[in-house]
C-alpha positions as CSV (number, residue, x, y, z in Angstrom):
1,M,-76.6,12.7,-48.9
2,Y,-73.0,13.9,-50.2
3,L,-72.5,15.4,-47.4
4,K,-74.2,12.8,-44.9
5,R,-71.2,10.3,-46.7
6,I,-68.4,12.7,-46.0
7,I,-69.1,13.6,-42.7
8,F,-69.4,9.6,-42.1
9,I,-65.9,8.8,-43.8
10,I,-64.8,11.4,-41.5
11,S,-65.9,10.1,-38.3
12,F,-64.6,6.7,-39.3
13,V,-61.3,7.5,-39.9
14,F,-61.1,9.9,-36.6
15,V,-62.5,7.0,-34.9
16,A,-59.9,4.7,-36.1
17,F,-57.0,6.9,-35.4
18,C,-58.3,8.2,-31.8
19,A,-58.4,4.2,-30.6
20,S,-55.1,4.4,-30.9
21,S,-53.6,7.8,-30.0
22,Q,-52.9,10.0,-26.7
23,P,-55.9,11.3,-25.4
24,A,-56.9,14.7,-25.9
25,E,-56.2,17.5,-23.4
26,R,-59.8,18.8,-21.7
27,L,-60.0,21.4,-18.9
28,Y,-59.9,19.4,-16.1
29,K,-57.9,16.7,-15.3
30,L,-57.5,13.8,-12.4
31,S,-53.8,12.4,-11.4
32,V,-53.8,9.8,-9.6
33,Y,-50.2,8.0,-8.7
34,P,-48.3,6.3,-5.8
35,E,-47.6,9.3,-2.8
36,D,-44.4,8.2,-2.5
37,G,-43.5,7.8,-6.4
38,Q,-43.2,4.0,-6.4
39,W,-44.9,2.2,-9.2
40,N,-43.4,-0.8,-7.7
41,R,-43.2,-2.8,-4.9
42,K,-42.9,-6.1,-2.6
43,P,-46.5,-7.9,-2.1
44,G,-47.4,-7.4,1.1
45,E,-46.5,-3.5,0.7
46,K,-48.7,-1.0,1.4
47,V,-50.0,1.5,-1.1
48,K,-51.2,5.3,-0.4
49,F,-52.6,6.7,-3.7
50,S,-52.4,10.9,-4.3
51,V,-55.0,11.9,-5.8
52,N,-54.9,15.7,-7.5
53,L,-57.6,17.5,-9.7
54,F,-55.7,20.1,-11.7
55,R,-57.8,23.4,-14.4
56,C,-55.4,23.9,-16.8
57,D,-52.4,22.6,-14.7
58,V,-52.9,23.9,-11.6
59,P,-54.6,22.1,-8.6
60,E,-58.0,23.2,-7.7
61,G,-61.1,22.2,-6.3
62,D,-62.5,21.3,-2.6
63,I,-64.4,18.9,-3.6
64,E,-65.2,15.0,-3.2
65,L,-64.9,12.4,-5.7
66,S,-66.0,8.5,-5.6
67,Y,-63.0,6.0,-6.1
68,D,-63.2,2.1,-6.3
69,I,-59.7,0.1,-6.2
70,S,-59.1,-3.1,-7.9
71,E,-56.9,-5.9,-8.6
72,D,-56.1,-5.8,-13.1
73,M,-59.4,-5.8,-14.7
74,M,-61.0,-7.6,-11.5
75,T,-64.2,-6.4,-9.7
76,P,-63.5,-3.4,-7.2
77,H,-62.9,-4.5,-4.0
78,K,-63.3,-1.4,-2.6
79,S,-65.1,1.6,-3.0
80,G,-65.6,5.3,-1.5
81,K,-65.7,8.9,-1.5
82,V,-62.5,10.8,-1.2
83,K,-62.9,14.8,0.0
84,L,-60.0,16.7,-2.2
85,K,-58.5,20.3,-0.1
86,N,-57.0,22.7,-2.3
87,G,-57.5,20.3,-5.2
88,R,-55.1,17.6,-3.3
89,G,-56.4,14.2,-1.6
90,T,-55.2,10.4,-0.9
91,I,-56.5,7.4,-0.6
92,E,-55.5,4.2,1.2
93,G,-55.2,1.4,-1.6
94,G,-54.0,-1.1,0.9
95,T,-52.1,-3.9,-0.9
96,M,-51.5,-7.3,-3.0
97,K,-50.0,-10.7,-1.5
98,Q,-49.4,-11.8,-5.0
99,P,-47.6,-10.9,-8.1
100,G,-49.7,-8.3,-9.9
101,F,-51.4,-4.8,-10.2
102,L,-53.6,-2.6,-7.9
103,R,-55.2,0.4,-9.6
104,C,-57.0,3.1,-8.1
105,R,-59.9,4.9,-10.8
106,V,-61.3,8.1,-9.0
107,S,-64.3,9.7,-10.9
108,M,-66.6,13.3,-10.6
109,K,-68.9,15.3,-12.5
110,K,-67.4,18.9,-13.2
111,D,-70.4,21.4,-15.2
112,G,-72.0,18.4,-16.7
113,R,-69.2,16.6,-17.8
114,D,-67.9,12.9,-16.5
115,Y,-64.1,12.8,-15.5
116,E,-61.4,9.7,-14.8
117,G,-58.4,9.7,-13.5
118,M,-56.4,6.3,-12.0
119,G,-53.2,4.8,-11.3
120,T,-51.6,1.0,-11.0
121,V,-49.1,-0.2,-9.0
122,G,-47.2,-3.5,-9.6
123,F,-46.2,-5.4,-6.8
124,A,-43.7,-7.6,-8.3
125,P,-44.7,-7.0,-12.1
126,E,-40.8,-9.1,-12.6
127,A,-42.3,-12.8,-11.2
128,L,-45.4,-12.5,-13.0
129,L,-45.6,-16.2,-15.5
130,P,-48.6,-16.4,-18.3
131,V,-52.2,-18.6,-17.0
132,T,-51.4,-20.3,-20.4
133,R,-49.9,-23.2,-20.9
134,Q,-47.8,-24.3,-24.8
135,P,-49.3,-27.3,-26.3
136,A,-47.0,-30.4,-26.5
137,D,-47.5,-29.8,-29.9
138,F,-47.7,-26.3,-30.6
139,K,-44.2,-26.6,-32.7
140,D,-45.3,-29.2,-35.0
141,F,-48.9,-27.8,-35.1
142,W,-47.2,-24.5,-36.6
143,E,-44.7,-26.4,-38.7
144,K,-47.6,-28.2,-40.0
145,A,-49.9,-24.8,-40.8
146,V,-46.9,-22.6,-42.9
147,A,-45.5,-26.2,-44.9
148,D,-49.2,-26.5,-46.0
149,A,-50.3,-22.3,-47.0
150,R,-46.7,-22.8,-49.0
151,K,-48.0,-25.7,-51.0
152,W,-49.1,-22.8,-52.8
153,D,-47.4,-20.4,-55.6
154,L,-46.9,-17.4,-53.8
155,E,-48.0,-16.0,-57.0
156,P,-46.7,-11.7,-56.2
157,M,-48.1,-8.6,-57.4
158,M,-47.3,-5.4,-57.4
159,T,-49.2,-2.6,-58.6
160,L,-47.3,0.7,-58.8
161,M,-49.2,3.8,-56.7
162,P,-47.6,6.7,-58.7
163,E,-49.8,9.3,-56.3
164,R,-48.2,8.3,-53.4
165,C,-44.7,8.1,-54.6
166,T,-41.8,10.4,-54.0
167,S,-39.1,11.6,-55.3
168,K,-36.8,9.2,-52.7
169,V,-39.7,6.3,-52.1
170,K,-41.9,4.3,-54.4
171,V,-44.8,3.2,-53.0
172,Y,-47.1,0.1,-54.3
173,H,-49.9,-1.7,-53.6
174,V,-49.2,-5.3,-53.4
175,S,-50.4,-8.8,-53.0
176,W,-49.5,-12.5,-52.5
177,I,-51.4,-15.9,-51.8
178,N,-52.0,-17.0,-48.4
179,N,-52.7,-20.5,-47.7
180,D,-55.6,-21.6,-50.0
181,W,-56.7,-21.2,-53.5
182,G,-57.0,-17.5,-54.1
183,S,-56.7,-16.2,-50.8
184,R,-54.5,-13.4,-51.1
185,M,-52.9,-11.1,-48.3
186,Y,-52.7,-7.4,-49.3
187,G,-50.6,-4.2,-48.4
188,I,-48.8,-1.3,-48.8
189,L,-44.7,-1.8,-50.2
190,S,-42.9,1.5,-49.9
191,M,-39.4,1.5,-51.0
192,P,-36.0,3.8,-51.8
193,A,-36.1,4.6,-54.8
194,A,-32.7,4.7,-55.5
195,E,-30.9,1.5,-55.9
196,G,-29.4,-0.7,-53.6
197,R,-30.0,-3.8,-50.9
198,Y,-32.2,-2.5,-47.8
199,P,-33.8,-3.9,-44.6
200,A,-36.9,-4.5,-43.9
201,V,-40.2,-3.6,-41.8
202,L,-42.7,-6.0,-41.5
203,K,-45.4,-3.6,-40.0
204,L,-48.3,-5.6,-38.2
205,P,-51.9,-3.7,-38.0
206,G,-54.0,-3.0,-34.7
207,A,-57.6,-4.7,-34.7
208,G,-60.0,-3.1,-36.7
209,V,-61.0,-2.9,-40.1
210,R,-58.6,-0.5,-42.5
211,G,-56.4,0.6,-45.4
212,Y,-53.2,1.8,-45.6
213,N,-50.7,4.6,-47.0
214,G,-47.6,3.2,-46.9
215,D,-45.0,4.4,-44.3
216,I,-42.7,7.3,-46.5
217,T,-40.9,8.5,-43.8
218,H,-39.2,5.4,-42.7
219,A,-38.7,4.5,-46.2
220,E,-36.9,7.4,-46.9
221,K,-34.5,6.7,-44.3
222,G,-33.1,3.4,-46.4
223,F,-35.8,0.6,-45.2
224,I,-38.2,-1.5,-46.8
225,V,-41.6,-0.9,-45.1
226,L,-44.3,-4.0,-46.1
227,E,-47.5,-2.7,-44.0
228,V,-49.9,-5.7,-44.1
229,G,-53.4,-6.0,-44.2
230,V,-54.4,-8.9,-42.2
231,H,-58.2,-9.8,-43.8
232,G,-57.6,-11.0,-47.0
233,I,-59.1,-7.8,-48.6
234,P,-57.3,-4.8,-50.8
235,V,-55.8,-1.8,-48.8
236,N,-56.1,1.2,-51.0
237,Q,-60.5,1.1,-51.1
238,P,-62.4,4.1,-49.7
239,A,-62.8,4.4,-45.7
240,E,-66.7,3.3,-45.8
241,V,-65.7,-0.1,-47.4
242,Y,-63.6,-1.3,-44.1
243,A,-66.4,0.6,-42.1
244,G,-69.1,-1.8,-43.8
245,L,-66.6,-4.6,-43.3
246,Y,-65.8,-3.8,-39.5
247,N,-69.4,-3.2,-39.0
248,G,-71.1,-6.3,-41.1
249,A,-69.1,-9.2,-42.4
250,L,-66.4,-9.0,-40.1
251,K,-67.9,-7.7,-36.4
252,R,-66.0,-9.7,-34.4
253,Y,-63.4,-11.3,-36.6
254,H,-61.5,-12.6,-33.5
255,S,-64.2,-14.8,-32.5
256,F,-64.9,-16.2,-35.6
257,N,-64.6,-20.4,-35.4
258,M,-62.5,-20.1,-31.9
259,E,-64.1,-23.6,-30.9
260,D,-61.7,-25.1,-33.6
261,R,-57.9,-25.0,-34.4
262,D,-57.9,-25.3,-37.7
263,R,-60.4,-22.8,-38.8
264,Y,-59.8,-20.4,-36.0
265,Y,-59.7,-16.8,-38.0
266,Y,-56.2,-16.1,-36.8
267,K,-54.6,-19.0,-38.5
268,R,-54.9,-17.8,-42.0
269,I,-53.6,-14.0,-40.8
270,F,-50.7,-16.3,-38.8
271,T,-49.3,-17.5,-42.2
272,G,-50.0,-14.8,-43.9
273,C,-48.0,-12.4,-42.3
274,V,-45.1,-15.3,-42.8
275,R,-45.6,-15.3,-46.2
276,G,-45.8,-11.4,-46.4
277,I,-41.6,-12.1,-45.5
278,D,-41.7,-14.7,-48.3
279,F,-42.8,-11.9,-50.1
280,I,-40.4,-9.5,-48.9
281,E,-37.5,-12.5,-49.9
282,Q,-38.3,-11.9,-53.4
283,L,-37.6,-9.0,-53.7
284,P,-33.9,-8.0,-55.4
285,E,-33.9,-4.9,-53.1
286,Y,-34.2,-6.8,-49.8
287,N,-30.6,-7.5,-48.1
288,G,-31.4,-10.5,-45.9
289,C,-32.0,-8.2,-42.0
290,L,-36.3,-7.9,-41.1
291,A,-37.8,-6.7,-38.0
292,T,-41.2,-6.9,-36.7
293,F,-42.9,-4.0,-35.8
294,G,-46.6,-3.5,-34.5
295,G,-49.4,-2.6,-31.2
296,S,-51.8,-4.0,-29.6
297,Q,-52.8,-6.9,-32.2
298,G,-50.1,-5.9,-34.3
299,G,-47.8,-5.9,-31.2
300,G,-49.0,-9.4,-31.0
301,L,-48.4,-10.4,-34.1
302,S,-44.8,-8.6,-33.8
303,I,-43.7,-11.3,-31.1
304,I,-45.9,-14.1,-32.9
305,I,-44.6,-13.8,-36.3
306,A,-40.6,-13.2,-34.5
307,G,-41.4,-16.4,-33.1
308,L,-42.9,-18.6,-35.7
309,D,-40.5,-17.3,-38.6
310,K,-36.5,-17.5,-37.7
311,R,-36.3,-15.2,-40.7
312,V,-37.1,-12.4,-38.3
313,K,-34.1,-10.5,-36.7
314,G,-35.6,-8.5,-34.4
315,L,-39.0,-7.3,-33.2
316,V,-40.9,-3.9,-31.3
317,S,-43.6,-4.6,-29.9
318,Y,-46.0,-2.1,-28.3
319,Y,-49.0,-3.5,-25.4
320,P,-49.3,-6.6,-27.1
321,A,-52.7,-7.7,-27.4
322,M,-53.7,-11.9,-27.5
323,S,-51.6,-12.0,-24.5
324,D,-52.4,-14.8,-21.9
325,M,-56.0,-15.1,-22.4
326,A,-56.6,-17.5,-20.5
327,G,-55.9,-15.1,-17.3
328,Y,-59.7,-14.8,-16.8
329,T,-59.9,-18.5,-16.1
330,A,-57.7,-18.3,-13.0
331,G,-59.3,-14.9,-11.7
332,R,-56.8,-12.2,-12.9
333,A,-56.7,-10.0,-16.2
334,G,-56.9,-11.8,-19.8
335,G,-55.6,-10.5,-22.7
336,W,-57.7,-9.0,-25.8
337,P,-60.2,-9.4,-27.1
338,H,-61.3,-10.6,-23.5
339,T,-63.3,-13.2,-25.1
340,L,-62.3,-15.7,-22.0
341,K,-63.9,-12.5,-19.4
342,D,-67.7,-14.5,-20.0
343,K,-67.5,-17.8,-18.4
344,K,-69.3,-19.2,-20.6
345,F,-66.4,-19.5,-23.1
346,H,-64.5,-21.4,-20.4
347,T,-65.2,-24.7,-22.9
348,P,-62.1,-27.4,-23.4
349,Q,-62.5,-26.5,-27.1
350,I,-62.3,-22.9,-27.0
351,L,-59.8,-23.1,-24.2
352,N,-57.2,-25.4,-26.3
353,T,-57.9,-23.8,-29.7
354,L,-56.4,-20.1,-28.3
355,A,-53.2,-21.8,-26.4
356,Y,-52.2,-22.3,-30.1
357,F,-52.7,-19.0,-30.8
358,D,-51.9,-17.0,-27.7
359,V,-48.9,-14.7,-27.9
360,S,-47.4,-16.0,-24.5
361,S,-46.9,-19.8,-25.9
362,F,-45.0,-17.7,-29.2
363,A,-43.2,-15.5,-27.0
364,R,-41.1,-19.2,-25.2
365,E,-40.2,-19.4,-28.8
366,V,-38.3,-16.0,-29.5
367,N,-34.6,-16.1,-29.7
368,V,-34.3,-12.0,-30.9
369,P,-33.4,-8.9,-29.6
370,G,-36.6,-7.1,-28.9
371,F,-38.1,-3.6,-28.1
372,Y,-40.9,-3.7,-25.5
373,T,-43.4,-0.7,-24.7
374,F,-46.9,-0.5,-22.9
375,G,-47.9,1.6,-19.9
376,Y,-50.0,0.3,-16.4
377,N,-53.5,1.8,-17.0
378,D,-53.9,0.1,-19.8
379,M,-57.1,-1.7,-19.9
380,V,-57.3,-3.1,-23.5
381,C,-54.3,-5.0,-23.1
382,P,-53.6,-4.9,-19.5
383,P,-50.1,-4.5,-17.6
384,T,-50.6,-8.1,-16.5
385,T,-51.1,-9.6,-19.4
386,T,-48.6,-7.9,-20.9
387,M,-45.2,-8.6,-18.3
388,S,-46.7,-12.3,-18.2
389,V,-46.0,-12.3,-21.4
390,Y,-42.2,-9.9,-21.9
391,N,-41.1,-12.3,-18.5
392,V,-40.6,-15.7,-20.4
393,I,-39.1,-14.2,-23.6
394,D,-35.4,-15.6,-23.0
395,A,-33.6,-13.3,-25.6
396,P,-32.4,-10.1,-25.2
397,K,-34.8,-7.3,-24.7
398,E,-35.5,-3.6,-23.8
399,L,-38.8,-2.6,-22.2
400,R,-39.9,1.0,-21.7
401,I,-42.7,1.6,-19.2
402,A,-44.2,4.4,-19.1
403,E,-46.5,3.7,-16.1
404,T,-49.8,6.4,-16.9
405,T,-49.9,5.6,-20.4
406,A,-53.4,3.5,-21.2
407,H,-53.3,1.9,-24.5
408,Y,-51.5,4.2,-26.4
409,A,-48.0,5.4,-26.3
410,Y,-46.5,8.8,-26.1
411,A,-44.7,10.3,-28.7
412,E,-40.6,9.8,-27.0
413,Q,-42.1,5.8,-26.6
414,G,-42.7,5.7,-30.8
415,A,-39.6,7.8,-31.2
416,A,-37.4,5.1,-28.8
417,A,-39.3,2.3,-30.8
418,W,-37.8,3.5,-34.2
419,N,-35.2,4.5,-33.1
420,W,-34.4,1.4,-32.0
421,V,-35.5,-0.8,-34.8
422,M,-33.3,1.1,-37.4
423,D,-30.5,0.7,-35.3
424,F,-30.6,-2.8,-35.2
425,L,-30.8,-2.9,-38.9
426,R,-29.2,-1.0,-39.8
427,K,-26.0,-2.9,-37.6
428,C,-27.6,-5.9,-38.9
429,G,-27.4,-5.4,-42.8
430,S,-23.9,-3.9,-42.1
431,N,-22.4,-7.4,-40.1
């Protein structure tokens, strides 16, 4: 029984890790890319995809593959077979008449295993705009939501975690009151141990339910890092606690009460993150310079909180979720959690609620510098939705695209993101 429990915990942690990590290499790899090497083109221009089959990085095989062509996240409009010679072949992809993304997916079965590759090309992606419209009373709604939350005393709590501290960093399990009596938010706070005042990073989580360990690496470099858990539960519990919640009481939490803007699950998440900044502000070690940072759900939250709270000085966002969720109502890709892919949810109540919580509505309010990164093959947070959000941000912004990535980032993207935010905060703190 004990062994089964250990295996369960290891498996859960492994799945959670792989959800945001680059996939492992395999013996065979299918590579798909535009034959002319141009990932972007004008509407009406045609694209031909090159397909390559590699075994241990060497082109190999006279084999027939299946393929389909589709617009981003849409039903394929063309399918067929392509024969590779010496591991190489081409597929006519056609074109798009309007801004968007065209995807070619290829697949094969080899030695009893399934393999897939894909390549995605942008057609005037800089012209994409959100389908979602910002509600007329958007600002009033959120000003009131934050003001109502602040009617409750913050009641900050900090518990030192000696087992995680180092000679250079202090680590605390922390919490604060959110938007109702007894409703707390929890996180892990990592701070430089040396006396002084430091800039801060509000580190926002991807989707799911999990615990956190603290960010020793960046705290050692002179930053306060608050990792927020958004579900109102302690973030220092055993892994099986979160597994049970994710598959039980919090299963599909992203859809809870989405027919009512005042009861939708994300309302307390957004106000709780703002109150997380309240928590940071009361730290005597904080110097007043703060950036938000996150990927997927956290990437969406990073933009949201920067648009909602003017104390945020800068942001980093990887492939933001909850971006232009209503895209599906216009026959194109919508953002995670893809609830609106099912037309039965296209009700006035749900569409009205989601407009108040869509990243695109907050992106229009962002006025601080930001670093953004994603890939064209992402089918969790599709590039159509990410570019639509990016295009409405009217503030200094840096975009780092790795076209072949899906819902993960290369190490180079992560290093660039952290270098950007650390440089930004150091400059902010010196002003």
